[in-house]
One Martini backbone bead per residue (centre of mass of N, CA, C, O) as a GRO file, in nm:
protein
  188
    1MET     BB    1   0.784  16.660  -2.941
    2ALA     BB    2   0.608  16.935  -3.016
    3ASN     BB    3   0.671  17.261  -2.853
    4LEU     BB    4   0.490  17.586  -2.861
    5ASP     BB    5   0.512  17.882  -2.699
    6PHE     BB    6   0.302  18.183  -2.737
    7TYR     BB    7   0.235  18.526  -2.809
    8ALA     BB    8  -0.109  18.636  -2.879
    9ASP     BB    9  -0.324  18.805  -3.090
   10GLU     BB   10  -0.564  18.834  -3.317
   11PRO     BB   11  -0.378  18.926  -3.557
   12ASP     BB   12  -0.185  18.683  -3.521
   13ILE     BB   13  -0.390  18.460  -3.560
   14LYS     BB   14  -0.467  18.536  -3.845
   15ASN     BB   15  -0.187  18.483  -3.970
   16ILE     BB   16  -0.174  18.182  -3.902
   17LEU     BB   17  -0.435  18.093  -4.046
   18GLU     BB   18  -0.367  18.189  -4.330
   19PHE     BB   19  -0.129  18.000  -4.361
   20ILE     BB   20  -0.268  17.728  -4.320
   21PHE     BB   21  -0.477  17.760  -4.555
   22ALA     BB   22  -0.252  17.829  -4.785
   23GLU     BB   23   0.021  17.623  -4.701
   24THR     BB   24  -0.177  17.388  -4.630
   25ASP     BB   25  -0.388  17.084  -4.580
   26CYS     BB   26  -0.524  17.172  -4.333
   27LYS     BB   27  -0.764  17.092  -4.104
   28ILE     BB   28  -1.007  17.255  -3.888
   29PHE     BB   29  -1.076  17.168  -3.549
   30GLU     BB   30  -1.228  17.102  -3.282
   31ALA     BB   31  -1.140  16.917  -3.012
   32TYR     BB   32  -1.421  16.998  -2.882
   33SER     BB   33  -1.733  16.996  -2.836
   34GLU     BB   34  -2.004  17.097  -2.758
   35PHE     BB   35  -2.259  17.038  -2.584
   36ASP     BB   36  -2.480  16.859  -2.765
   37SER     BB   37  -2.273  16.856  -3.022
   38ASP     BB   38  -2.117  16.888  -3.297
   39LEU     BB   39  -1.841  16.883  -3.468
   40ARG     BB   40  -1.624  17.137  -3.584
   41GLU     BB   41  -1.545  17.279  -3.893
   42PHE     BB   42  -1.308  17.504  -4.016
   43LYS     BB   43  -1.310  17.695  -4.339
   44SER     BB   44  -1.213  17.970  -4.198
   45VAL     BB   45  -1.090  18.237  -4.047
   46SER     BB   46  -1.361  18.362  -3.952
   47GLU     BB   47  -1.463  18.112  -3.799
   48VAL     BB   48  -1.236  18.102  -3.590
   49LEU     BB   49  -1.262  18.395  -3.482
   50GLU     BB   50  -1.548  18.360  -3.378
   51ALA     BB   51  -1.480  18.138  -3.173
   52TYR     BB   52  -1.273  18.306  -3.020
   53ASP     BB   53  -1.467  18.539  -2.937
   54ASN     BB   54  -1.660  18.308  -2.782
   55SER     BB   55  -1.454  18.241  -2.591
   56ILE     BB   56  -1.346  18.225  -2.264
   57GLY     BB   57  -1.016  18.135  -2.292
   58THR     BB   58  -0.978  17.870  -2.490
   59LEU     BB   59  -0.892  17.763  -2.814
   60LEU     BB   60  -0.937  17.430  -2.927
   61LEU     BB   61  -0.729  17.278  -3.173
   62GLN     BB   62  -0.732  17.065  -3.470
   63LEU     BB   63  -0.492  16.949  -3.697
   64TRP     BB   64  -0.544  16.805  -4.031
   65SER     BB   65  -0.357  16.599  -4.253
   66PRO     BB   66  -0.445  16.400  -4.517
   67SER     BB   67  -0.141  16.338  -4.614
   68VAL     BB   68  -0.061  16.190  -4.343
   69SER     BB   69  -0.373  16.095  -4.284
   70SER     BB   70  -0.701  15.919  -4.285
   71ASN     BB   71  -0.682  15.832  -3.959
   72VAL     BB   72  -0.957  15.947  -3.812
   73ILE     BB   73  -1.159  16.042  -3.522
   74VAL     BB   74  -1.490  16.059  -3.390
   75LYS     BB   75  -1.564  16.086  -3.048
   76LYS     BB   76  -1.792  15.981  -2.821
   77ILE     BB   77  -1.893  16.142  -2.515
   78SER     BB   78  -2.001  16.070  -2.212
   79LEU     BB   79  -2.211  16.235  -1.982
   80GLU     BB   80  -2.290  16.386  -1.673
   81PRO     BB   81  -2.561  16.575  -1.632
   82GLN     BB   82  -2.511  16.675  -1.327
   83LYS     BB   83  -2.213  16.803  -1.432
   84CYS     BB   84  -2.344  16.935  -1.736
   85ASP     BB   85  -2.616  17.088  -1.752
   86GLY     BB   86  -2.760  16.812  -1.891
   87ALA     BB   87  -2.553  16.693  -2.054
   88THR     BB   88  -2.464  16.381  -2.253
   89TYR     BB   89  -2.260  16.502  -2.481
   90ARG     BB   90  -1.957  16.472  -2.686
   91PHE     BB   91  -1.682  16.555  -2.898
   92ARG     BB   92  -1.375  16.405  -3.034
   93PHE     BB   93  -1.062  16.459  -3.185
   94GLU     BB   94  -0.863  16.187  -3.334
   95GLY     BB   95  -0.499  16.130  -3.353
   96TRP     BB   96  -0.162  16.084  -3.369
   97GLY     BB   97  -0.101  16.340  -3.602
   98LEU     BB   98  -0.202  16.581  -3.459
   99LEU     BB   99  -0.245  16.930  -3.435
  100GLN     BB  100  -0.201  17.165  -3.185
  101LEU     BB  101  -0.414  17.465  -3.130
  102TYR     BB  102  -0.386  17.723  -2.883
  103PHE     BB  103  -0.595  18.000  -2.793
  104ARG     BB  104  -0.547  18.272  -2.591
  105ARG     BB  105  -0.697  18.499  -2.407
  106ILE     BB  106  -0.714  18.828  -2.330
  107GLN     BB  107  -0.711  18.914  -1.975
  108ASP     BB  108  -0.679  19.158  -1.757
  109GLU     BB  109  -0.397  19.242  -1.884
  110GLU     BB  110  -0.332  18.932  -1.968
  111ILE     BB  111  -0.072  18.723  -2.119
  112TYR     BB  112  -0.108  18.415  -2.242
  113PRO     BB  113  -0.009  18.136  -2.379
  114SER     BB  114   0.007  17.981  -2.656
  115HIS     BB  115  -0.026  17.669  -2.865
  116PHE     BB  116   0.202  17.429  -3.020
  117GLY     BB  117   0.151  17.074  -3.119
  118HIS     BB  118   0.284  16.723  -3.109
  119ASN     BB  119   0.343  16.421  -3.179
  120SER     BB  120   0.555  16.170  -3.183
  121GLU     BB  121   0.640  15.870  -3.290
  122LYS     BB  122   0.755  15.766  -3.024
  123ARG     BB  123   0.512  15.840  -2.844
  124ALA     BB  124   0.296  15.687  -2.999
  125ARG     BB  125   0.422  15.405  -2.960
  126LYS     BB  126   0.403  15.401  -2.652
  127TRP     BB  127   0.071  15.437  -2.658
  128GLU     BB  128  -0.059  15.228  -2.856
  129SER     BB  129  -0.083  14.970  -2.639
  130ILE     BB  130  -0.255  15.064  -2.400
  131ASP     BB  131  -0.573  15.231  -2.489
  132PHE     BB  132  -0.590  15.286  -2.835
  133ASP     BB  133  -0.753  15.072  -3.027
  134GLU     BB  134  -0.927  15.279  -3.210
  135LEU     BB  135  -0.676  15.353  -3.328
  136ASP     BB  136  -0.465  15.365  -3.555
  137LEU     BB  137  -0.177  15.302  -3.677
  138VAL     BB  138   0.124  15.456  -3.663
  139ASP     BB  139   0.222  15.354  -3.953
  140ASN     BB  140  -0.023  15.535  -4.100
  141TRP     BB  141   0.185  15.766  -4.069
  142ASP     BB  142   0.351  16.063  -4.190
  143TRP     BB  143   0.606  16.183  -4.006
  144GLN     BB  144   0.772  16.356  -4.198
  145LEU     BB  145   0.542  16.538  -4.296
  146LEU     BB  146   0.461  16.641  -4.021
  147LYS     BB  147   0.732  16.785  -3.964
  148GLU     BB  148   0.714  16.981  -4.204
  149ILE     BB  149   0.456  17.126  -4.124
  150SER     BB  150   0.547  17.207  -3.844
  151GLY     BB  151   0.797  17.368  -3.933
  152LYS     BB  152   0.642  17.590  -4.083
  153ILE     BB  153   0.481  17.695  -3.840
  154GLN     BB  154   0.719  17.751  -3.651
  155TYR     BB  155   0.866  17.948  -3.838
  156LEU     BB  156   0.650  18.156  -3.850
  157ILE     BB  157   0.643  18.219  -3.546
  158ARG     BB  158   0.956  18.256  -3.477
  159LYS     BB  159   1.056  18.430  -3.753
  160LYS     BB  160   0.810  18.607  -3.884
  161LEU     BB  161   0.621  18.705  -3.621
  162ALA     BB  162   0.834  18.758  -3.430
  163VAL     BB  163   0.967  19.040  -3.210
  164SER     BB  164   1.004  18.863  -2.946
  165LYS     BB  165   1.088  18.760  -2.602
  166PHE     BB  166   0.992  18.527  -2.334
  167ASN     BB  167   1.235  18.388  -2.295
  168SER     BB  168   1.151  18.126  -2.524
  169ARG     BB  169   0.894  18.294  -2.601
  170PRO     BB  170   0.722  18.414  -2.842
  171ILE     BB  171   0.639  18.746  -2.963
  172LEU     BB  172   0.391  18.888  -3.114
  173GLU     BB  173   0.307  19.188  -3.233
  174ALA     BB  174   0.028  19.245  -3.090
  175ALA     BB  175   0.123  19.149  -2.812
  176PHE     BB  176   0.359  19.349  -2.787
  177GLU     BB  177   0.192  19.604  -2.791
  178LYS     BB  178   0.042  19.542  -2.528
  179HIS     BB  179   0.290  19.512  -2.352
  180SER     BB  180   0.391  19.813  -2.406
  181LYS     BB  181   0.102  19.906  -2.252
  182GLY     BB  182   0.108  19.693  -1.975
  183PHE     BB  183   0.085  19.413  -2.034
  184ASN     BB  184   0.106  19.094  -1.901
  185LEU     BB  185   0.328  18.834  -1.890
  186LYS     BB  186   0.244  18.490  -1.869
  187TYR     BB  187   0.344  18.190  -1.665
  188PRO     BB  188   0.095  17.992  -1.734
   0.00000   0.00000   0.00000
């Protein structure tokens, strides 16, 4: 299971997104739709950045590479209206080999880590038989290709965009500039 926490500000996020759109075949979706709304696919960097600007704390994204598998689902989740301001449903994007990309907003001069990660084949196999029978078989995913795409994104973050580290977590350039001006790096 790949897990990479890193510190980023909006210019760093833009660099990551430009790479994903230009250098991978990944499509970018919100992990969960807004209440009583369809799930959104973001087709450009500017669409993702607009969603980031409008997010309250963290923008949760799912990256899907159609060359890794065509077997993803959009699942409707029923909500309890009395607990969700009257909303009755939302959607979730699901699949064994999706890549998660979570961008945290900088608030109150505190920088919390963003996150990139995904299932490993071993972990997916462990969970396959438990209660995910609506998901396709783990064997229908190209796990080697998923690792290659993940490796490219991790290399970008760790080696090309990082200018420093906080413990083992890379700090990207724009976040580092804010940190050098007194913003605090937080974990978690």
